C-alpha positions as CSV (number, residue, x, y, z in Angstrom):
1,X,0.2,-0.1,-0.1
2,X,3.0,2.9,0.8
3,X,4.0,2.2,-2.9
4,X,0.8,2.5,-4.4
5,X,-0.1,6.0,-1.8
6,X,3.1,7.2,-2.8
7,X,2.8,6.3,-6.6
8,X,-0.4,8.4,-6.4
9,X,1.0,11.5,-4.3
10,X,3.4,11.3,-7.3
11,X,0.8,11.6,-10.1
12,X,-1.2,14.2,-8.6
13,X,2.0,16.4,-8.1
14,X,3.5,15.9,-11.3
15,X,-0.5,16.8,-12.5
16,X,0.4,20.2,-10.5
17,X,3.4,21.5,-12.5
18,X,5.1,22.7,-9.2
19,X,8.3,24.1,-8.7
20,X,10.6,22.7,-5.4
21,X,13.7,24.0,-4.5
22,X,16.4,21.6,-3.0
23,X,19.1,23.8,-1.2
24,X,21.5,21.5,-0.2
25,X,23.4,20.7,-3.1
26,X,26.9,19.9,-2.0
27,X,24.9,16.6,-0.8
28,X,24.7,13.7,-3.2
29,X,21.6,12.4,-2.3
30,X,20.0,15.7,-2.9
31,X,21.6,16.1,-6.7
32,X,20.6,12.3,-7.3
33,X,17.1,13.1,-5.9
34,X,17.1,16.1,-8.7
35,X,17.9,13.8,-11.3
36,X,14.8,11.6,-10.4
37,X,12.6,13.9,-10.1
38,X,13.0,16.1,-13.1
39,X,13.3,12.9,-14.9
40,X,9.7,11.3,-13.7
41,X,8.5,15.0,-14.5
42,X,7.3,14.9,-10.7
43,X,8.3,18.9,-10.4
44,X,10.8,21.2,-11.3
45,X,13.7,21.4,-9.6
46,X,15.9,24.5,-8.6
47,X,18.9,23.7,-6.5
48,X,21.1,26.0,-4.5
49,X,24.7,26.5,-4.6
50,X,27.8,27.4,-6.8
51,X,27.1,25.8,-9.9
52,X,30.8,24.8,-11.0
53,X,30.9,22.6,-8.0
54,X,27.7,21.5,-8.5
55,X,28.3,20.9,-12.0
56,X,31.6,19.0,-10.9
57,X,30.1,16.4,-8.5
58,X,27.5,15.7,-10.8
59,X,30.0,14.8,-13.4
60,X,31.9,12.6,-10.5
61,X,28.3,10.8,-9.6
62,X,27.4,10.5,-13.1
63,X,24.1,12.3,-12.4
64,X,22.3,14.4,-15.1
65,X,21.7,17.8,-14.5
66,X,19.4,18.8,-17.6
67,X,16.2,20.6,-16.8
68,X,17.7,21.7,-13.5
69,X,17.7,25.3,-12.3
70,X,21.1,25.8,-10.7
71,X,21.1,29.4,-8.4
72,X,24.3,30.6,-6.1
73,X,22.8,32.6,-3.9
74,X,26.1,34.7,-3.9
75,X,25.3,35.9,-7.0
76,X,21.6,35.7,-7.2
77,X,19.8,38.9,-8.9
78,X,17.3,38.4,-6.0
79,X,20.2,38.7,-3.3
80,X,19.7,42.2,-2.8
81,X,15.8,42.1,-2.8
82,X,16.1,39.3,-0.2
83,X,18.4,40.9,2.0
84,X,16.0,43.7,2.3
85,X,12.8,42.0,2.8
86,X,14.5,40.1,5.4
87,X,16.1,42.9,7.4
88,X,12.6,44.2,7.7
89,X,11.2,41.0,8.8
90,X,14.1,41.3,12.0
91,X,15.0,44.7,12.3
92,X,13.2,44.6,15.9
93,X,15.0,41.7,16.8
94,X,18.2,44.1,16.1
95,X,19.6,42.9,13.1
96,X,21.9,44.7,10.9
97,X,21.3,45.1,7.2
98,X,25.1,43.2,6.6
99,X,24.0,40.7,9.0
100,X,20.7,40.4,6.8
101,X,22.9,39.9,4.0
102,X,25.1,37.1,5.4
103,X,21.7,35.1,6.7
104,X,19.8,34.9,3.0
105,X,23.1,33.9,1.5
106,X,23.0,30.4,3.5
107,X,21.2,28.2,1.1
108,X,18.7,27.1,3.9
109,X,17.1,30.7,4.3
110,X,17.4,31.7,0.0
111,X,15.2,28.4,-0.4
112,X,12.9,29.7,2.0
113,X,12.6,33.2,0.7
114,X,12.0,32.3,-2.6
115,X,9.2,29.9,-1.3
116,X,8.0,33.3,0.6
117,X,8.3,35.1,-2.6
118,X,6.2,32.4,-4.7
119,X,9.7,31.8,-6.7
120,X,9.2,28.0,-5.8
121,X,6.2,26.4,-4.0
122,X,8.0,24.5,-1.4
123,X,11.3,23.5,-0.2
124,X,12.6,20.5,0.4
125,X,16.1,20.4,3.4
126,X,17.7,18.7,6.2
127,X,19.7,16.0,4.5
128,X,23.0,17.7,6.3
129,X,21.0,20.3,8.1
130,X,19.7,20.3,11.6
131,X,16.2,20.4,11.8
132,X,16.8,23.3,14.3
133,X,18.1,25.1,11.4
134,X,15.4,24.2,9.0
135,X,12.7,25.3,11.2
136,X,14.1,28.4,11.8
137,X,14.5,29.5,8.1
138,X,10.9,28.5,7.6
139,X,9.2,30.0,10.4
140,X,11.3,33.2,9.6
141,X,11.0,33.5,6.3
142,X,7.8,31.8,5.2
143,X,5.5,32.6,8.3
144,X,2.4,31.2,9.8
145,X,-1.0,31.2,8.0
146,X,-3.8,33.0,9.8
147,X,-5.2,31.0,13.1
148,X,-2.4,28.8,13.6
149,X,0.9,29.7,15.8
150,X,2.2,26.0,16.1
151,X,4.8,24.5,13.6
152,X,4.3,20.9,13.9
153,X,5.0,17.4,12.0
154,X,2.8,14.4,11.5
155,X,3.7,11.1,10.1
156,X,1.9,9.5,7.2
157,X,1.5,5.6,8.8
158,X,0.6,3.5,6.0
159,X,-0.7,-0.1,6.3
160,X,-2.3,-2.5,3.8
161,X,-6.1,-1.8,5.2
162,X,-5.6,1.7,5.8
163,X,-3.5,5.2,5.6
164,X,-3.8,7.1,9.1
165,X,-2.1,10.3,9.8
166,X,-0.2,10.3,13.5
167,X,0.6,13.7,15.2
168,X,2.9,15.4,16.6
169,X,5.6,12.7,16.4
170,X,8.6,14.6,15.7
171,X,8.6,18.5,16.9
172,X,6.6,20.1,20.1
173,X,7.3,18.1,23.5
174,X,4.8,19.3,25.1
175,X,1.9,21.1,23.8
176,X,-0.5,23.2,25.5
177,X,-4.1,22.8,24.7
178,X,-3.9,25.5,22.1
179,X,-1.1,24.1,20.4
180,X,-2.7,20.9,20.5
181,X,-5.3,21.8,18.4
182,X,-3.4,23.5,15.8
183,X,-1.9,19.9,15.7
184,X,-5.0,18.6,15.0
185,X,-6.8,21.1,12.4
186,X,-3.1,21.3,10.5
187,X,-3.1,17.6,10.3
188,X,-6.8,17.0,9.3
189,X,-6.2,19.1,6.7
190,X,-2.9,17.7,5.8
191,X,-4.6,14.2,5.6
192,X,-7.1,15.2,3.5
193,X,-5.0,16.5,1.0
194,X,-2.4,13.6,0.6
195,X,-4.8,10.9,0.5
196,X,-8.0,12.2,-0.6
197,X,-10.2,10.6,2.3
198,X,-12.2,12.5,4.8
199,X,-10.2,13.0,8.3
200,X,-11.8,11.4,11.0
201,X,-10.0,13.2,14.0
202,X,-9.4,11.2,17.5
203,X,-7.8,13.4,20.7
204,X,-6.0,10.6,22.0
205,X,-5.7,9.8,25.7
206,X,-5.4,7.2,28.3
207,X,-9.2,7.8,29.1
208,X,-11.9,7.6,27.1
209,X,-15.1,9.7,27.6
210,X,-14.2,10.7,31.1
211,X,-13.1,6.8,32.3
212,X,-10.5,8.7,34.2
213,X,-9.8,12.0,35.8
214,X,-6.6,14.0,35.3
215,X,-5.2,17.2,34.7
216,X,-3.5,15.4,31.3
217,X,-6.6,14.3,30.3
218,X,-8.2,17.7,31.0
219,X,-5.7,19.4,28.6
220,X,-6.9,17.3,26.0
221,X,-10.4,17.8,26.3
222,X,-9.6,21.3,26.3
223,X,-7.9,20.7,23.1
224,X,-11.0,19.3,21.6
225,X,-13.2,22.3,22.3
226,X,-11.3,24.4,20.6
227,X,-10.9,22.4,17.7
228,X,-14.7,22.6,17.4
229,X,-14.7,26.4,17.9
230,X,-12.1,27.0,15.1
231,X,-13.3,24.0,12.9
232,X,-17.0,23.1,13.4
233,X,-16.7,21.5,9.9
234,X,-14.1,19.2,10.8
235,X,-15.1,15.5,12.2
236,X,-13.3,15.4,15.7
237,X,-13.9,13.6,19.3
238,X,-12.0,13.0,22.4
239,X,-10.8,12.4,24.8
240,X,-10.1,8.7,23.3
241,X,-8.0,5.5,24.3
242,X,-6.1,4.3,21.0
243,X,-8.4,1.2,20.8
244,X,-11.7,3.4,21.0
245,X,-10.2,5.1,18.3
246,X,-9.3,2.3,15.4
247,X,-10.7,-0.9,16.9
248,X,-15.1,-0.4,15.8
249,X,-16.6,-2.7,18.3
250,X,-14.2,-1.0,21.3
251,X,-15.8,2.6,19.9
252,X,-19.0,1.4,19.8
253,X,-18.8,0.3,23.8
254,X,-16.8,2.7,24.8
255,X,-18.0,5.8,23.4
256,X,-21.5,5.1,22.2
257,X,-22.7,7.5,19.4
258,X,-19.4,9.2,19.0
259,X,-19.1,9.8,14.5
260,X,-15.1,9.1,15.3
261,X,-14.6,6.4,17.6
262,X,-13.7,3.0,15.8
263,X,-13.2,5.0,12.6
264,X,-10.4,7.8,13.2
265,X,-7.8,7.8,10.6
266,X,-5.9,11.0,12.3
267,X,-4.4,10.3,15.6
268,X,-3.3,12.9,17.7
269,X,-1.1,12.0,21.0
270,X,-0.8,14.2,23.7
271,X,2.4,15.1,23.8
272,X,5.9,13.8,21.8
273,X,6.6,10.9,24.1
274,X,3.5,9.4,23.0
275,X,3.7,10.7,19.4
276,X,6.9,9.2,18.9
277,X,7.1,6.1,20.7
278,X,3.6,5.4,19.4
279,X,4.7,5.7,15.8
280,X,8.2,3.9,16.3
281,X,5.9,0.8,17.6
282,X,3.5,0.7,14.8
283,X,6.7,1.0,12.4
284,X,8.7,-1.9,14.0
285,X,6.4,-3.8,15.5
286,X,3.1,-3.3,13.6
287,X,5.3,-3.0,10.3
288,X,3.3,0.5,9.2
289,X,5.5,2.6,6.9
290,X,6.1,5.7,7.9
291,X,6.2,8.3,5.5
292,X,7.8,11.7,7.5
293,X,8.3,13.6,9.7
294,X,6.2,16.0,7.6
295,X,6.4,19.6,9.0
296,X,3.1,21.4,9.0
297,X,2.1,25.0,10.7
298,X,3.9,27.0,8.0
299,X,2.2,28.8,5.3
300,X,4.0,26.9,2.7
301,X,5.7,23.7,2.4
302,X,9.2,24.4,3.7
303,X,10.2,20.5,4.9
304,X,12.7,18.9,7.5
305,X,14.4,15.7,6.3
306,X,16.2,13.4,8.6
307,X,19.6,13.7,8.6
308,X,19.8,9.6,7.5
309,X,17.5,9.9,4.4
310,X,18.0,8.4,1.0
311,X,18.0,10.0,-2.5
312,X,14.1,8.2,-2.6
313,X,13.2,9.6,1.2
314,X,13.7,13.1,-0.7
315,X,11.9,12.2,-3.9
316,X,8.9,11.2,-1.9
317,X,8.9,14.3,0.6
318,X,9.4,16.7,-2.7
319,X,6.4,15.1,-4.1
320,X,4.3,15.3,-0.6
321,X,5.5,19.1,-0.7
322,X,3.8,19.8,-4.5
323,X,0.7,18.2,-3.6
324,X,0.5,20.0,0.0
325,X,1.7,23.5,-1.5
């Protein structure tokens, strides 16, 4: 199923004809991914760096750069525009124009500015940079949409019979109720974009509908109320235990009358401990395919890769970015 979902994501991405920037051209996996994306016509690729160095690396790796745009941030026409925009975004933080220029010359920030200014539809980075650096560039340059103030992540967890979205498993350690609500709304929207299915959101807990009382349960209930008030159109319920959320017979028994219990496909974990442990159990013992982490909560796709990623992972993430743009 994992491959068929990814194939359908790639096909849909190809029809959308989007442009994705891959900043880290010094990484051979990035050049190989750029070649695959271009040859398979999934997206148009821009990569950043010194053109001569990139061409020499590609030659050594036997990578064909035909059809891939190369932009050197140090020599780019847009460098002064980007410097001024970034300076204006950050001047309240005491940044100088020189510091602004030095920052936007960095490939992560230049790529993020291209996304901000509509010169690319998304960016995929992090094969060599840390998550903190990637997110910093994304938050500072791309920014967040109206009504959402939490950058988070989700995994598509693909099983033969069903695809779930698990969140947050990689970014926010201890979300409060408002952050948990943001995570739920972002994940539901992205689940629908990527799978084409209606989202049924379960706010997970160790309690189902008052079976236990604790401040950790109160947090989940409060988050549920925020989601309902912000987005009354979404199908969401809680607090639900994992089995009540996904097993129909258990859901009917523990949460009778719930529209979500027993059929949830978007699973919102109460904190990063639960989310990270949960997705790894599903991956390693449940043999689910984990696609992600996919960063969400920014105005436009600006995605982080794991540093252990393969060229194929970069291709998949770029395809998802094109579909979410």
